[in-house]
C-alpha positions in Angstrom: 111.3 91.5 75.7 114.9 92.7 75.6 116.5 92.2 79.0 118.8 95.3 78.7 115.9 97.6 77.7 113.8 96.2 80.6 116.7 96.9 83.0 117.1 100.4 81.7 113.4 101.2 82.1 113.2 99.9 85.6 116.4 101.7 86.6 115.0 105.0 85.3 111.7 104.4 87.1 113.5 103.8 90.4 115.1 107.3 90.0 111.8 109.2 89.8 111.5 111.1 93.0 108.4 110.7 95.3 105.6 113.0 94.3 106.7 113.2 90.7 106.0 111.2 87.6 107.1 110.4 84.0 105.0 109.3 81.1 105.6 106.1 79.2 106.6 108.1 76.2 109.0 110.3 78.2 110.8 107.3 79.5 111.2 105.9 75.9 112.5 109.4 74.8 115.0 109.7 77.7 116.3 106.2 76.9 116.4 106.8 73.2 114.8 103.5 72.6 111.4 101.9 72.2 108.1 103.8 72.6 105.3 104.2 75.1 103.9 100.7 74.4 107.2 99.0 74.9 107.7 100.9 78.2 104.1 100.0 79.2 104.8 96.3 78.5 108.0 96.4 80.7 106.0 98.0 83.5 103.1 95.5 83.1 105.4 92.5 83.1 108.3 93.6 85.4 107.3 96.8 87.1 105.9 95.4 90.3 109.2 95.8 92.2 109.6 99.6 91.4 107.4 102.6 92.0 105.1 101.7 89.1 102.6 104.4 90.1 105.1 107.1 89.1 104.7 106.1 85.4 101.5 107.5 83.9 99.9 108.4 80.5 101.2 111.6 78.9 97.9 113.4 79.8 98.2 112.3 83.5 95.2 110.0 83.3 95.5 106.7 85.1 95.4 103.2 83.6 93.0 100.6 85.0 96.0 99.1 86.8 96.7 102.5 88.6 93.2 102.5 90.1 94.3 99.7 92.4 96.6 101.2 95.1 98.0 104.1 93.2 95.8 106.7 94.8 97.2 105.8 98.2 100.8 106.2 97.0 99.9 109.6 95.4 98.4 110.8 98.7 101.4 109.6 100.7 103.9 111.2 98.4 101.9 114.4 97.9 101.8 113.9 94.1 99.9 116.9 92.6 96.5 115.7 91.2 93.9 117.4 89.1 90.9 118.7 90.9 88.9 115.6 89.9 91.5 113.4 91.6 91.4 111.0 88.7 94.5 112.2 87.0 98.0 113.5 87.9 98.6 117.2 87.3 101.4 116.8 84.7 102.3 120.5 84.8 103.3 120.2 88.5 104.2 116.5 88.8 106.4 115.9 85.7 109.9 115.1 86.7 112.6 116.9 84.8 115.2 114.2 84.1 118.9 115.2 84.3 121.8 112.9 83.6 
């Protein structure tokens, strides 16, 4: 794993405001490097120290790892969820990144 890419991913994740999210692919697109899988690998290996629950799949569905503890964070932060509660409402929760 490229240390510079890892640092850039983690720095961007730290900037996502409470109650909002970015997808793995959106992070790669913003950084202009890698793809959703590479971002996912960074988050799986190094993301424990940042707000990992703010990074979700493009459709808002949660990975198995998100099932453990993420729901509490979403409730605390007021993250918009779909009616089922099993996915983030991407239309409302997607963070619009600005340089």
